[in-house]
N, C-alpha and C positions, 0 to 999 in steps of 0.2 A: 609736719609744719600743720599751723592751726588752718582751719577752713574759712576761707571769706566767706560767709553765711550771707551777708549782704550784698555779694556779687551772685551768689545762686538766686535769691531773691528778684534781681533785675534779670536774670538771662531768664527765669522760668515765666516772670510777667512779660519778655520781652517774646517768647516763643507764644505765650498764651494769645496776644495779641495778634501777632501776624497769622495764628489760626482763625482768630475772630475775624480778621481784615478778609483772607480767604473766604472764610465761608460767607459771610456778607456780601462780597462781594460777586459769587455765584449764586448768591439768592437776589439779590437789588442791583447788581451792575457796578460798573467800577467807580471808584472815589475822585473827586477832584481834587486839586491842589490844596484847595480852601479847607480841608477838610479833617480832621484830626485822623481819622481811620487812613484816608491817601498818604500823610505824613508815615503814620505809623507802620504801613503796608512797605516802604522802602527803607525808613530808617531803623525799622525795629532790626534789621539785618544788618544795618551798620553797627549798631550798638553789639551783637553779636560779635562783629570783628573787631572792637576796640576790646571788649571782656576777652577775647581771644587772646590777645598780645598781652593784654595786663596779666590775666590770670598767667599765662605762659611764664610772663617775667617772676612772677611770684613765686611759683615752682622750681622754677628751673636756675635763676640767676644764679644764687649760691653756690648749688651742688652740679651744675654745669660746666666741665672744663672743655677747652676748645680741642678735645682729641677724639679721635675718631672712635674710641669706644663709646664716649657719652654721646657723640651724635648719633651713632647707630642704636644705642640704646632709646633716644629720643625719638625714633624715627617709629621703631619697634613698637614702643607706646601709643604711638599717634595712629600706626597701623591698625591697632588691635582696636583702638577707640573710635576709628572712624568708617574702615571698610565693609566691617560684617553687617552691619546695620545698613549700610550704602548698598552693598550687594543685595541682600533681602528685598531692598524697595526698589531697586532697579529690577529685579525678577518678578517681583508682583507686577509694578508699573507695566513691563512688557506684555505679561501674561491677558493683564486687563486692557489693553489696546487692541489684542487680537491680530497684531500686525507682526511680521517678520522685521527683526530691528536691522539695521545697515550693520553690517560686520565690524567695519571699521569703529563707529560710535559704539558699539558693545565691547568692543575690545578698549578705546578709550576710557568709557567710562568704569569698567570693572580695575582697569588698572590704576583711574585717578588722573592719567594723562589728558584726559580731556578740557582739564582746568588750564594747562598750557598750550594746548592748541586749537581746541574747538569748545572751548568754554560756554558755547550758548547751547551745544547739542547735548542734553540730558534728557531722561526719559521719565521723570517725575516732577513735578512743580517743587521750584525750591533747592533741587540738587546743584544747579548753577553756582550757589555759594559754597558747597562743600568743596567744587572744583576749585573755587576762589580760596579755600581755606587752605587745601594741599599746596598749592603755590604758596601760600604764606609760610608754610611750613619750612620749604626751602629757604626762603630768606631770615629765618627765625635764628639758625644756628651762626651766620653770618653777623647778626646782631650781637649776638652773647660776645662772639671772638672781638668782632671790633669796638665794643663799647666796653671790653676789658682791657684790651693789647693796645688797640690803634684808633684812640678817639676822633684824631682829625679824620680818619678814612671816616666814621662812622657818621660824622657831620657832613661831609659829602655825600654819602649814600642818602642820607635824609634829607637833603637838599635836594637830592635828585629824584627820591619819591614823592616831595612836595611838588618839584616842577611837572612831575607826570599828572600829578592831582590836578592842578591847577589846567595843566593844557585840555585835560578830557572836561574840565567845569567851564571852560571859556572857550575853546577854540573847536574841541572833537565832537561835543554834544552842541546841537543846533537848539535852541528855546522855540524856532519856527516849525520844528517837526515833532509829532507824537513821539512819547517815549516807545512806545512800543514799533516804531521804524527806527528806532536807534537803540534797539536792545542790545545788541552784539557788542556795541560798543561800550553800552554802559556797565554791562556785567564782565568787561575785561577785567581782570584782575590787575593792572596797573593802574585802573581806574578806583581802585578799593583799598589795596594796599597802605594807603599813607593811613586808612583808621586802623590797620590794624599795628602798622608801627606807632601810633599816637596811643594805644594803650599799651605798649610797650614803654615807651617813654614817659608815660603817667607813672608806669609802676620804679621806673629807675628814679624818678625824679621827686617824687610825692612818699618814697619806701618808708622814711623816717621821720615824714613831716607828720604831725599831731594838728588836726583842726577841732576845733569846739564843734559840738554838735548843733550849737544855734546857727554858726557861721554855713556849716556845711547844709544846714536844711534849708535858711535864707538862701544858698547858692542853687540849691537844688529846685525850690520854688520859682527862681528867677528863670533857671534854664526850662523848666517844664511851661511855664506861661509863655515865654519866646517861641518856644517849640509849637506850642497850641495857637498861639495868635498871632504869630507874625505874618502880616498882610500879604497873602499870594494869592492868584485866582487861574483857573484854566486847568489845562493837562498838567499831571504831576511832573513832565518833564521842566517845567518851570521851579521846581525844588532843589532838582540836582543840576541846576546850569547856575554859571555866572556867580554874583554874591550869595545868592541863595543859599549856592551849594556851601560857601564858607560857612554861612550862618547855622544852616540845620546840623552840620558837622559838628561846629563849635556846641551845640545844645547836647548832641550826643556823649562830647569830651567831658561837657560840666555835669552830665546826670549820672556818666561812669565815674567821674572825680568823687562825686557826692556818696554814689553807694558804698564806692571803696573806702573812703575816709570816714563813715558814719559809724559810730562805735554804739549806737542802739540796737538792742535786739528784741524782736516783738514777743510776744507772751506766747506759749508753747502752742495755744491753739491758731494762732497764727502763722509762729515760726516754722511748724513741721510741715502742714499743707505747701507753703512757700517753697520751702527746701526740697520738699518730695519734687515740686513743679519744676525747680531748676536743677535737679538732677537726672530727671526725665526729659530736660528740654529739647534735646536732640531727639528723642522717640516722639515728642510732640511735633516737633518742628517736621520732621519726615515723614510720619507716618498719615497726618492728618490728611491731605489729598486722597491717599487711597483709603482712609475710612470715610471719606465724603462719598467715594465712589460705591462703595458698598451699603452705604447706609441710604443710598438715593435708589438703587435697584432694590432693596427690600421696601423703601417706601412704597415706590412703584407698583411692587407685586400686592402691597397691603391696599392700595389705594383700589384696584383694579378688582379685588377679590371681598372687600370688605365697605369702606367708607372713605371719602376725599378728607384729607385735613390739610391744613396750610402748611407752605414750605417753611414757615418759622419752626414748626414743627420738627422738622427734617433737620432743622439747623441745630436746634437744640441738641438733639439726640447726636447729632453727630459730635457737639462738642463733648456730651456724658462720653460716649464709646470712644472719643479720643484720650480722654485723659486716663479712664479705666484701662485700655488696651497700652497705652504708652507704659504706665506705671509698671504692669506684668512685664512687660518688652525689656525696659529698664532692670527690673531685676533679675530675669532669669535667663536674658539674652545679652543684652549690652553688658551688663557685670560680669559675666561669665568669661567672656573675650577680654573684657578689661584685666581680669586675673591674669588671664596667659600673658598678657602683654608686661605686667609686671613681675612674672616667674622667671627667675634666675637660674639658668642651669648649672648645676653642679659639675665642675669640670673635672672634679678629681672620682667622680661616679663611672661605675664599671658598667 
């Protein structure tokens, strides 16, 4: 199938934005809900979820039948795509912590079951969203089955997921408490699966719809301006509760739709690095907290032995090292296991 390079652009930019958000937060402190970075830190992950649902629809809708064989093949590919790097990051994070991990939490993280049971118990920054993603993969075959064979049931399931999303936004999460105090409720996969479903439905309803680039760019500009300048203040809990949750989620949907339907392709000198960034986005997302720790250790040693330099330099070096290391990890680690996931065993082989 033709690769959707514009989605690679958005995926890479989101991963880069989340990395910058974390590095700036670690250097200068947390951001409030009225800042672009405060919004990007949360909704950059939301864009990942929408893109995941959209991309999986695009890849699997036509070729995946509601059969055991196809479902097992789907999970095999997802396993080799997600788990090798997740395991690597988990073990490195445990070693860096210097603490003996709780055996139950370790088992749940290595098996991926933490997303179903203890979704807030992970060993590295951002891994909670991978647990959510694994939960979404359980939903995906049902989306395919129901939308192909039992559309009324798909409508009912979609409404149930919408109700869950609204319940968290208006009831479960309180705007009177800090997000950090309600983190377990926020990262509950039932609070996020609507975004994944939204991406899937965007693919389903807009797959054969063509939209002029001028219209797409106008919608994209509107979505970006709304995302950036919509008035909110205070703790970031204010952008994930109530009506604000609906507005910012809508912005994410609009942005993803625009990148999906945009037919413009950047010149090679822009296209290639953005595509590489998109392809390596999983490594960028998972590795950047670890690289920050190593860079910080190296910077501390350098300051003691030679001379002091500002924290900003540490941030810049962390960005550079993250991009370089993520590229090589993608090329020589991720792609190796991805190929294993796509290998078909010859049943006639002796």
